[in-house]
PyMOL Python script that loads the backbone (N, CA, C, O; Angstrom):
from pymol import cmd

cmd.read_pdbstr("""\
ATOM      1  N   UNK A   1      77.524 177.442 105.196  1.00  0.00           N
ATOM      2  CA  UNK A   1      77.430 178.644 106.006  1.00  0.00           C
ATOM      3  C   UNK A   1      76.282 179.506 105.493  1.00  0.00           C
ATOM      4  O   UNK A   1      76.215 179.814 104.303  1.00  0.00           O
ATOM      5  N   UNK A   2      75.396 179.888 106.376  1.00  0.00           N
ATOM      6  CA  UNK A   2      74.270 180.714 105.966  1.00  0.00           C
ATOM      7  C   UNK A   2      74.654 182.192 106.010  1.00  0.00           C
ATOM      8  O   UNK A   2      75.485 182.613 106.815  1.00  0.00           O
ATOM      9  N   UNK A   3      74.035 182.960 105.132  1.00  0.00           N
ATOM     10  CA  UNK A   3      74.300 184.389 105.059  1.00  0.00           C
ATOM     11  C   UNK A   3      73.372 185.140 106.004  1.00  0.00           C
ATOM     12  O   UNK A   3      72.289 184.670 106.351  1.00  0.00           O
ATOM     13  N   UNK A   4      73.831 186.324 106.411  1.00  0.00           N
ATOM     14  CA  UNK A   4      73.015 187.171 107.265  1.00  0.00           C
ATOM     15  C   UNK A   4      71.914 187.842 106.460  1.00  0.00           C
ATOM     16  O   UNK A   4      71.996 187.957 105.237  1.00  0.00           O
ATOM     17  N   UNK A   5      70.903 188.272 107.158  1.00  0.00           N
ATOM     18  CA  UNK A   5      69.797 188.986 106.536  1.00  0.00           C
ATOM     19  C   UNK A   5      70.271 190.353 106.026  1.00  0.00           C
ATOM     20  O   UNK A   5      71.215 190.940 106.557  1.00  0.00           O
ATOM     21  N   UNK A   6      69.598 190.837 104.995  1.00  0.00           N
ATOM     22  CA  UNK A   6      69.914 192.136 104.396  1.00  0.00           C
ATOM     23  C   UNK A   6      69.797 193.279 105.409  1.00  0.00           C
ATOM     24  O   UNK A   6      70.461 194.304 105.253  1.00  0.00           O
ATOM     25  N   UNK A   7      68.970 193.124 106.437  1.00  0.00           N
ATOM     26  CA  UNK A   7      68.757 194.202 107.405  1.00  0.00           C
ATOM     27  C   UNK A   7      70.022 194.525 108.209  1.00  0.00           C
ATOM     28  O   UNK A   7      70.115 195.604 108.794  1.00  0.00           O
ATOM     29  N   UNK A   8      70.992 193.613 108.246  1.00  0.00           N
ATOM     30  CA  UNK A   8      72.234 193.843 108.991  1.00  0.00           C
ATOM     31  C   UNK A   8      73.276 194.609 108.180  1.00  0.00           C
ATOM     32  O   UNK A   8      74.305 195.013 108.722  1.00  0.00           O
ATOM     33  N   UNK A   9      73.021 194.810 106.895  1.00  0.00           N
ATOM     34  CA  UNK A   9      74.008 195.432 106.010  1.00  0.00           C
ATOM     35  C   UNK A   9      74.516 196.784 106.502  1.00  0.00           C
ATOM     36  O   UNK A   9      75.730 196.988 106.507  1.00  0.00           O
ATOM     37  N   UNK A  10      73.658 197.723 106.917  1.00  0.00           N
ATOM     38  CA  UNK A  10      74.180 199.020 107.369  1.00  0.00           C
ATOM     39  C   UNK A  10      75.106 198.902 108.579  1.00  0.00           C
ATOM     40  O   UNK A  10      76.105 199.617 108.666  1.00  0.00           O
ATOM     41  N   UNK A  11      74.786 198.019 109.499  1.00  0.00           N
ATOM     42  CA  UNK A  11      75.597 197.869 110.707  1.00  0.00           C
ATOM     43  C   UNK A  11      76.954 197.238 110.390  1.00  0.00           C
ATOM     44  O   UNK A  11      77.981 197.649 110.930  1.00  0.00           O
ATOM     45  N   UNK A  12      76.945 196.258 109.526  1.00  0.00           N
ATOM     46  CA  UNK A  12      78.198 195.594 109.146  1.00  0.00           C
ATOM     47  C   UNK A  12      79.068 196.551 108.339  1.00  0.00           C
ATOM     48  O   UNK A  12      80.282 196.609 108.539  1.00  0.00           O
ATOM     49  N   UNK A  13      78.450 197.302 107.426  1.00  0.00           N
ATOM     50  CA  UNK A  13      79.194 198.269 106.630  1.00  0.00           C
ATOM     51  C   UNK A  13      79.884 199.301 107.519  1.00  0.00           C
ATOM     52  O   UNK A  13      81.072 199.574 107.347  1.00  0.00           O
ATOM     53  N   UNK A  14      79.149 199.868 108.462  1.00  0.00           N
ATOM     54  CA  UNK A  14      79.723 200.874 109.372  1.00  0.00           C
ATOM     55  C   UNK A  14      80.838 200.257 110.211  1.00  0.00           C
ATOM     56  O   UNK A  14      81.867 200.897 110.430  1.00  0.00           O
ATOM     57  N   UNK A  15      80.654 199.036 110.679  1.00  0.00           N
ATOM     58  CA  UNK A  15      81.687 198.370 111.467  1.00  0.00           C
ATOM     59  C   UNK A  15      82.965 198.147 110.677  1.00  0.00           C
ATOM     60  O   UNK A  15      84.065 198.347 111.192  1.00  0.00           O
ATOM     61  N   UNK A  16      82.818 197.731 109.423  1.00  0.00           N
ATOM     62  CA  UNK A  16      83.996 197.510 108.572  1.00  0.00           C
ATOM     63  C   UNK A  16      84.700 198.834 108.284  1.00  0.00           C
ATOM     64  O   UNK A  16      85.929 198.902 108.314  1.00  0.00           O
ATOM     65  N   UNK A  17      83.940 199.872 108.009  1.00  0.00           N
ATOM     66  CA  UNK A  17      84.541 201.182 107.736  1.00  0.00           C
ATOM     67  C   UNK A  17      85.258 201.724 108.969  1.00  0.00           C
ATOM     68  O   UNK A  17      86.367 202.245 108.853  1.00  0.00           O
ATOM     69  N   UNK A  18      84.650 201.613 110.137  1.00  0.00           N
ATOM     70  CA  UNK A  18      85.297 202.086 111.368  1.00  0.00           C
ATOM     71  C   UNK A  18      86.551 201.273 111.654  1.00  0.00           C
ATOM     72  O   UNK A  18      87.559 201.818 112.106  1.00  0.00           O
ATOM     73  N   UNK A  19      86.493 199.975 111.394  1.00  0.00           N
ATOM     74  CA  UNK A  19      87.638 199.087 111.593  1.00  0.00           C
ATOM     75  C   UNK A  19      88.817 199.525 110.723  1.00  0.00           C
ATOM     76  O   UNK A  19      89.928 199.711 111.221  1.00  0.00           O
ATOM     77  N   UNK A  20      88.573 199.686 109.443  1.00  0.00           N
ATOM     78  CA  UNK A  20      89.642 200.044 108.515  1.00  0.00           C
ATOM     79  C   UNK A  20      90.180 201.448 108.732  1.00  0.00           C
ATOM     80  O   UNK A  20      91.393 201.659 108.750  1.00  0.00           O
ATOM     81  N   UNK A  21      89.288 202.395 108.895  1.00  0.00           N
ATOM     82  CA  UNK A  21      89.728 203.775 109.066  1.00  0.00           C
ATOM     83  C   UNK A  21      90.496 203.980 110.363  1.00  0.00           C
ATOM     84  O   UNK A  21      91.500 204.692 110.384  1.00  0.00           O
ATOM     85  N   UNK A  22      90.034 203.366 111.441  1.00  0.00           N
ATOM     86  CA  UNK A  22      90.741 203.521 112.713  1.00  0.00           C
ATOM     87  C   UNK A  22      92.110 202.853 112.656  1.00  0.00           C
ATOM     88  O   UNK A  22      93.064 203.354 113.252  1.00  0.00           O
ATOM     89  N   UNK A  23      92.222 201.734 111.949  1.00  0.00           N
ATOM     90  CA  UNK A  23      93.515 201.051 111.822  1.00  0.00           C
ATOM     91  C   UNK A  23      94.509 201.904 111.050  1.00  0.00           C
ATOM     92  O   UNK A  23      95.645 202.089 111.485  1.00  0.00           O
ATOM     93  N   UNK A  24      94.085 202.420 109.911  1.00  0.00           N
ATOM     94  CA  UNK A  24      94.976 203.208 109.060  1.00  0.00           C
ATOM     95  C   UNK A  24      95.347 204.524 109.726  1.00  0.00           C
ATOM     96  O   UNK A  24      96.522 204.890 109.765  1.00  0.00           O
ATOM     97  N   UNK A  25      94.356 205.237 110.249  1.00  0.00           N
ATOM     98  CA  UNK A  25      94.632 206.538 110.851  1.00  0.00           C
ATOM     99  C   UNK A  25      95.489 206.428 112.105  1.00  0.00           C
ATOM    100  O   UNK A  25      96.406 207.228 112.291  1.00  0.00           O
ATOM    101  N   UNK A  26      95.213 205.459 112.966  1.00  0.00           N
ATOM    102  CA  UNK A  26      96.031 205.328 114.170  1.00  0.00           C
ATOM    103  C   UNK A  26      97.466 204.948 113.815  1.00  0.00           C
ATOM    104  O   UNK A  26      98.401 205.395 114.479  1.00  0.00           O
ATOM    105  N   UNK A  27      97.656 204.133 112.782  1.00  0.00           N
ATOM    106  CA  UNK A  27      98.999 203.759 112.341  1.00  0.00           C
ATOM    107  C   UNK A  27      99.758 204.981 111.833  1.00  0.00           C
ATOM    108  O   UNK A  27     100.898 205.216 112.236  1.00  0.00           O
ATOM    109  N   UNK A  28      99.137 205.753 110.959  1.00  0.00           N
ATOM    110  CA  UNK A  28      99.801 206.927 110.380  1.00  0.00           C
ATOM    111  C   UNK A  28     100.112 207.970 111.447  1.00  0.00           C
ATOM    112  O   UNK A  28     101.207 208.532 111.467  1.00  0.00           O
ATOM    113  N   UNK A  29      99.162 208.230 112.325  1.00  0.00           N
ATOM    114  CA  UNK A  29      99.390 209.236 113.365  1.00  0.00           C
ATOM    115  C   UNK A  29     100.492 208.803 114.315  1.00  0.00           C
ATOM    116  O   UNK A  29     101.294 209.633 114.741  1.00  0.00           O
ATOM    117  N   UNK A  30     100.550 207.512 114.658  1.00  0.00           N
ATOM    118  CA  UNK A  30     101.641 207.033 115.508  1.00  0.00           C
ATOM    119  C   UNK A  30     102.991 207.155 114.815  1.00  0.00           C
ATOM    120  O   UNK A  30     103.973 207.547 115.446  1.00  0.00           O
ATOM    121  N   UNK A  31     103.057 206.831 113.549  1.00  0.00           N
ATOM    122  CA  UNK A  31     104.318 206.967 112.808  1.00  0.00           C
ATOM    123  C   UNK A  31     104.770 208.428 112.793  1.00  0.00           C
ATOM    124  O   UNK A  31     105.949 208.721 112.996  1.00  0.00           O
ATOM    125  N   UNK A  32     103.829 209.341 112.552  1.00  0.00           N
ATOM    126  CA  UNK A  32     104.163 210.765 112.532  1.00  0.00           C
ATOM    127  C   UNK A  32     104.618 211.245 113.917  1.00  0.00           C
ATOM    128  O   UNK A  32     105.602 211.976 114.027  1.00  0.00           O
ATOM    129  N   UNK A  33     103.907 210.839 114.966  1.00  0.00           N
ATOM    130  CA  UNK A  33     104.197 211.354 116.307  1.00  0.00           C
ATOM    131  C   UNK A  33     105.398 210.710 116.986  1.00  0.00           C
ATOM    132  O   UNK A  33     106.193 211.408 117.615  1.00  0.00           O
ATOM    133  N   UNK A  34     105.547 209.394 116.872  1.00  0.00           N
ATOM    134  CA  UNK A  34     106.632 208.738 117.617  1.00  0.00           C
ATOM    135  C   UNK A  34     107.596 207.964 116.738  1.00  0.00           C
ATOM    136  O   UNK A  34     108.652 207.547 117.214  1.00  0.00           O
ATOM    137  N   UNK A  35     107.267 207.758 115.468  1.00  0.00           N
ATOM    138  CA  UNK A  35     108.138 206.990 114.582  1.00  0.00           C
ATOM    139  C   UNK A  35     108.068 205.500 114.906  1.00  0.00           C
ATOM    140  O   UNK A  35     107.238 205.051 115.696  1.00  0.00           O
ATOM    141  N   UNK A  36     108.960 204.755 114.275  1.00  0.00           N
ATOM    142  CA  UNK A  36     108.999 203.308 114.490  1.00  0.00           C
ATOM    143  C   UNK A  36     109.910 203.001 115.675  1.00  0.00           C
ATOM    144  O   UNK A  36     111.099 202.730 115.509  1.00  0.00           O
ATOM    145  N   UNK A  37     109.337 203.049 116.859  1.00  0.00           N
ATOM    146  CA  UNK A  37     110.097 202.792 118.084  1.00  0.00           C
ATOM    147  C   UNK A  37     109.982 201.318 118.467  1.00  0.00           C
ATOM    148  O   UNK A  37     109.236 200.552 117.856  1.00  0.00           O
ATOM    149  N   UNK A  38     110.736 200.947 119.488  1.00  0.00           N
ATOM    150  CA  UNK A  38     110.641 199.581 120.005  1.00  0.00           C
ATOM    151  C   UNK A  38     109.223 199.347 120.527  1.00  0.00           C
ATOM    152  O   UNK A  38     108.636 200.237 121.143  1.00  0.00           O
ATOM    153  N   UNK A  39     108.688 198.198 120.295  1.00  0.00           N
ATOM    154  CA  UNK A  39     107.320 197.806 120.684  1.00  0.00           C
ATOM    155  C   UNK A  39     106.258 198.624 119.951  1.00  0.00           C
ATOM    156  O   UNK A  39     105.159 198.829 120.464  1.00  0.00           O
ATOM    157  N   UNK A  40     106.593 199.086 118.753  1.00  0.00           N
ATOM    158  CA  UNK A  40     105.651 199.904 117.977  1.00  0.00           C
ATOM    159  C   UNK A  40     104.337 199.176 117.753  1.00  0.00           C
ATOM    160  O   UNK A  40     103.267 199.761 117.919  1.00  0.00           O
ATOM    161  N   UNK A  41     104.407 197.902 117.376  1.00  0.00           N
ATOM    162  CA  UNK A  41     103.174 197.172 117.062  1.00  0.00           C
ATOM    163  C   UNK A  41     102.254 197.022 118.265  1.00  0.00           C
ATOM    164  O   UNK A  41     101.035 197.112 118.123  1.00  0.00           O
ATOM    165  N   UNK A  42     102.813 196.795 119.436  1.00  0.00           N
ATOM    166  CA  UNK A  42     101.946 196.674 120.620  1.00  0.00           C
ATOM    167  C   UNK A  42     101.340 198.030 120.990  1.00  0.00           C
ATOM    168  O   UNK A  42     100.190 198.098 121.423  1.00  0.00           O
ATOM    169  N   UNK A  43     102.111 199.108 120.820  1.00  0.00           N
ATOM    170  CA  UNK A  43     101.577 200.451 121.076  1.00  0.00           C
ATOM    171  C   UNK A  43     100.478 200.756 120.068  1.00  0.00           C
ATOM    172  O   UNK A  43      99.418 201.267 120.428  1.00  0.00           O
ATOM    173  N   UNK A  44     100.739 200.438 118.795  1.00  0.00           N
ATOM    174  CA  UNK A  44      99.751 200.698 117.761  1.00  0.00           C
ATOM    175  C   UNK A  44      98.480 199.881 117.985  1.00  0.00           C
ATOM    176  O   UNK A  44      97.374 200.408 117.860  1.00  0.00           O
ATOM    177  N   UNK A  45      98.631 198.610 118.313  1.00  0.00           N
ATOM    178  CA  UNK A  45      97.456 197.769 118.521  1.00  0.00           C
ATOM    179  C   UNK A  45      96.589 198.302 119.653  1.00  0.00           C
ATOM    180  O   UNK A  45      95.363 198.315 119.552  1.00  0.00           O
ATOM    181  N   UNK A  46      97.232 198.739 120.727  1.00  0.00           N
ATOM    182  CA  UNK A  46      96.493 199.295 121.861  1.00  0.00           C
ATOM    183  C   UNK A  46      95.739 200.568 121.454  1.00  0.00           C
ATOM    184  O   UNK A  46      94.561 200.723 121.775  1.00  0.00           O
ATOM    185  N   UNK A  47      96.417 201.466 120.755  1.00  0.00           N
ATOM    186  CA  UNK A  47      95.757 202.707 120.348  1.00  0.00           C
ATOM    187  C   UNK A  47      94.690 202.441 119.290  1.00  0.00           C
ATOM    188  O   UNK A  47      93.667 203.124 119.250  1.00  0.00           O
ATOM    189  N   UNK A  48      94.929 201.450 118.437  1.00  0.00           N
ATOM    190  CA  UNK A  48      93.949 201.126 117.419  1.00  0.00           C
ATOM    191  C   UNK A  48      92.661 200.586 118.039  1.00  0.00           C
ATOM    192  O   UNK A  48      91.568 200.966 117.619  1.00  0.00           O
ATOM    193  N   UNK A  49      92.777 199.714 119.026  1.00  0.00           N
ATOM    194  CA  UNK A  49      91.579 199.180 119.670  1.00  0.00           C
ATOM    195  C   UNK A  49      90.756 200.289 120.309  1.00  0.00           C
ATOM    196  O   UNK A  49      89.527 200.287 120.224  1.00  0.00           O
ATOM    197  N   UNK A  50      91.427 201.227 120.943  1.00  0.00           N
ATOM    198  CA  UNK A  50      90.714 202.362 121.534  1.00  0.00           C
ATOM    199  C   UNK A  50      90.049 203.191 120.446  1.00  0.00           C
ATOM    200  O   UNK A  50      88.885 203.572 120.571  1.00  0.00           O
ATOM    201  N   UNK A  51      90.792 203.470 119.378  1.00  0.00           N
ATOM    202  CA  UNK A  51      90.258 204.280 118.287  1.00  0.00           C
ATOM    203  C   UNK A  51      89.076 203.596 117.606  1.00  0.00           C
ATOM    204  O   UNK A  51      88.113 204.256 117.216  1.00  0.00           O
ATOM    205  N   UNK A  52      89.149 202.279 117.465  1.00  0.00           N
ATOM    206  CA  UNK A  52      88.057 201.553 116.816  1.00  0.00           C
ATOM    207  C   UNK A  52      86.752 201.701 117.589  1.00  0.00           C
ATOM    208  O   UNK A  52      85.712 201.997 117.000  1.00  0.00           O
ATOM    209  N   UNK A  53      86.799 201.498 118.891  1.00  0.00           N
ATOM    210  CA  UNK A  53      85.567 201.584 119.669  1.00  0.00           C
ATOM    211  C   UNK A  53      85.061 203.014 119.774  1.00  0.00           C
ATOM    212  O   UNK A  53      83.855 203.243 119.874  1.00  0.00           O
ATOM    213  N   UNK A  54      85.973 203.972 119.751  1.00  0.00           N
ATOM    214  CA  UNK A  54      85.554 205.377 119.739  1.00  0.00           C
ATOM    215  C   UNK A  54      84.949 205.726 118.379  1.00  0.00           C
ATOM    216  O   UNK A  54      83.984 206.488 118.321  1.00  0.00           O
ATOM    217  N   UNK A  55      85.490 205.191 117.293  1.00  0.00           N
ATOM    218  CA  UNK A  55      85.032 205.511 115.937  1.00  0.00           C
ATOM    219  C   UNK A  55      83.674 204.917 115.615  1.00  0.00           C
ATOM    220  O   UNK A  55      82.984 205.423 114.730  1.00  0.00           O
ATOM    221  N   UNK A  56      83.273 203.874 116.296  1.00  0.00           N
ATOM    222  CA  UNK A  56      81.991 203.236 115.977  1.00  0.00           C
ATOM    223  C   UNK A  56      80.806 204.184 116.144  1.00  0.00           C
ATOM    224  O   UNK A  56      79.935 204.243 115.276  1.00  0.00           O
ATOM    225  N   UNK A  57      80.766 204.917 117.241  1.00  0.00           N
ATOM    226  CA  UNK A  57      79.621 205.794 117.510  1.00  0.00           C
ATOM    227  C   UNK A  57      79.509 206.906 116.470  1.00  0.00           C
ATOM    228  O   UNK A  57      78.438 207.075 115.887  1.00  0.00           O
ATOM    229  N   UNK A  58      80.584 207.682 116.213  1.00  0.00           N
ATOM    230  CA  UNK A  58      80.448 208.715 115.176  1.00  0.00           C
ATOM    231  C   UNK A  58      80.166 208.133 113.787  1.00  0.00           C
ATOM    232  O   UNK A  58      79.475 208.763 112.986  1.00  0.00           O
ATOM    233  N   UNK A  59      80.688 206.948 113.497  1.00  0.00           N
ATOM    234  CA  UNK A  59      80.434 206.339 112.193  1.00  0.00           C
ATOM    235  C   UNK A  59      78.946 206.030 112.023  1.00  0.00           C
ATOM    236  O   UNK A  59      78.388 206.245 110.947  1.00  0.00           O
ATOM    237  N   UNK A  60      78.309 205.532 113.069  1.00  0.00           N
ATOM    238  CA  UNK A  60      76.869 205.272 112.987  1.00  0.00           C
ATOM    239  C   UNK A  60      76.086 206.568 112.848  1.00  0.00           C
ATOM    240  O   UNK A  60      75.106 206.631 112.106  1.00  0.00           O
ATOM    241  N   UNK A  61      76.519 207.605 113.565  1.00  0.00           N
ATOM    242  CA  UNK A  61      75.821 208.891 113.479  1.00  0.00           C
ATOM    243  C   UNK A  61      76.041 209.530 112.113  1.00  0.00           C
ATOM    244  O   UNK A  61      75.105 210.095 111.548  1.00  0.00           O
ATOM    245  N   UNK A  62      77.248 209.457 111.573  1.00  0.00           N
ATOM    246  CA  UNK A  62      77.556 210.057 110.275  1.00  0.00           C
ATOM    247  C   UNK A  62      76.877 209.325 109.125  1.00  0.00           C
ATOM    248  O   UNK A  62      76.650 209.920 108.072  1.00  0.00           O
ATOM    249  N   UNK A  63      76.549 208.055 109.300  1.00  0.00           N
ATOM    250  CA  UNK A  63      75.878 207.291 108.245  1.00  0.00           C
ATOM    251  C   UNK A  63      74.565 207.958 107.861  1.00  0.00           C
ATOM    252  O   UNK A  63      74.291 208.148 106.676  1.00  0.00           O
ATOM    253  N   UNK A  64      73.762 208.311 108.839  1.00  0.00           N
ATOM    254  CA  UNK A  64      72.473 208.966 108.565  1.00  0.00           C
ATOM    255  C   UNK A  64      72.690 210.318 107.888  1.00  0.00           C
ATOM    256  O   UNK A  64      71.987 210.658 106.936  1.00  0.00           O
ATOM    257  N   UNK A  65      73.662 211.089 108.380  1.00  0.00           N
ATOM    258  CA  UNK A  65      73.973 212.395 107.802  1.00  0.00           C
ATOM    259  C   UNK A  65      74.427 212.242 106.353  1.00  0.00           C
ATOM    260  O   UNK A  65      74.006 213.008 105.487  1.00  0.00           O
ATOM    261  N   UNK A  66      75.278 211.260 106.087  1.00  0.00           N
ATOM    262  CA  UNK A  66      75.777 211.037 104.730  1.00  0.00           C
ATOM    263  C   UNK A  66      74.642 210.663 103.783  1.00  0.00           C
ATOM    264  O   UNK A  66      74.623 211.109 102.636  1.00  0.00           O
ATOM    265  N   UNK A  67      73.710 209.859 104.243  1.00  0.00           N
ATOM    266  CA  UNK A  67      72.557 209.479 103.411  1.00  0.00           C
ATOM    267  C   UNK A  67      71.725 210.703 103.062  1.00  0.00           C
ATOM    268  O   UNK A  67      71.270 210.837 101.926  1.00  0.00           O
ATOM    269  N   UNK A  68      71.521 211.598 104.021  1.00  0.00           N
ATOM    270  CA  UNK A  68      70.747 212.815 103.784  1.00  0.00           C
ATOM    271  C   UNK A  68      71.457 213.705 102.770  1.00  0.00           C
ATOM    272  O   UNK A  68      70.834 214.202 101.832  1.00  0.00           O
ATOM    273  N   UNK A  69      72.763 213.906 102.959  1.00  0.00           N
ATOM    274  CA  UNK A  69      73.530 214.753 102.039  1.00  0.00           C
ATOM    275  C   UNK A  69      73.545 214.149 100.639  1.00  0.00           C
ATOM    276  O   UNK A  69      73.345 214.862  99.656  1.00  0.00           O
ATOM    277  N   UNK A  70      73.778 212.854 100.540  1.00  0.00           N
ATOM    278  CA  UNK A  70      73.801 212.208  99.231  1.00  0.00           C
ATOM    279  C   UNK A  70      72.458 212.312  98.520  1.00  0.00           C
ATOM    280  O   UNK A  70      72.412 212.491  97.303  1.00  0.00           O
ATOM    281  N   UNK A  71      71.369 212.202  99.268  1.00  0.00           N
ATOM    282  CA  UNK A  71      70.046 212.304  98.641  1.00  0.00           C
ATOM    283  C   UNK A  71      69.803 213.703  98.090  1.00  0.00           C
ATOM    284  O   UNK A  71      69.013 213.874  97.162  1.00  0.00           O
ATOM    285  N   UNK A  72      70.473 214.703  98.651  1.00  0.00           N
ATOM    286  CA  UNK A  72      70.318 216.081  98.164  1.00  0.00           C
ATOM    287  C   UNK A  72      71.170 216.344  96.932  1.00  0.00           C
ATOM    288  O   UNK A  72      70.781 217.143  96.079  1.00  0.00           O
ATOM    289  N   UNK A  73      72.330 215.689  96.816  1.00  0.00           N
ATOM    290  CA  UNK A  73      73.248 216.042  95.731  1.00  0.00           C
ATOM    291  C   UNK A  73      73.298 215.028  94.587  1.00  0.00           C
ATOM    292  O   UNK A  73      73.847 215.327  93.527  1.00  0.00           O
ATOM    293  N   UNK A  74      72.732 213.836  94.784  1.00  0.00           N
ATOM    294  CA  UNK A  74      72.752 212.824  93.737  1.00  0.00           C
ATOM    295  C   UNK A  74      71.348 212.672  93.165  1.00  0.00           C
ATOM    296  O   UNK A  74      70.364 212.519  93.888  1.00  0.00           O
ATOM    297  N   UNK A  75      71.298 212.721  91.845  1.00  0.00           N
ATOM    298  CA  UNK A  75      70.016 212.596  91.165  1.00  0.00           C
ATOM    299  C   UNK A  75      69.648 211.112  91.092  1.00  0.00           C
ATOM    300  O   UNK A  75      70.475 210.283  90.711  1.00  0.00           O
ATOM    301  N   UNK A  76      68.422 210.783  91.453  1.00  0.00           N
ATOM    302  CA  UNK A  76      67.949 209.399  91.396  1.00  0.00           C
ATOM    303  C   UNK A  76      66.777 209.290  90.483  1.00  0.00           C
ATOM    304  O   UNK A  76      66.234 208.200  90.302  1.00  0.00           O
TER     305      UNK A  76
END
""", "prot")
cmd.dss("prot")
cmd.show_as("cartoon", "prot")
cmd.util.cbc("prot")
cmd.orient("prot")
């Protein structure tokens, strides 16, 4: 199996972060709002998929902002 080029790293990183964060946050918010009801997993999966695709755009936008902020506060 060949590896991807280094140029794809920022996109893959943002995708993985949006994937994980949307999964965890949608799960916790559903538990808080409705509890463990019947068909919880199907409700969660549906809301998670929506949250994931919504989270991708802000995650890409926040990546640039985070790099700027980090460059100001971290000594290199």
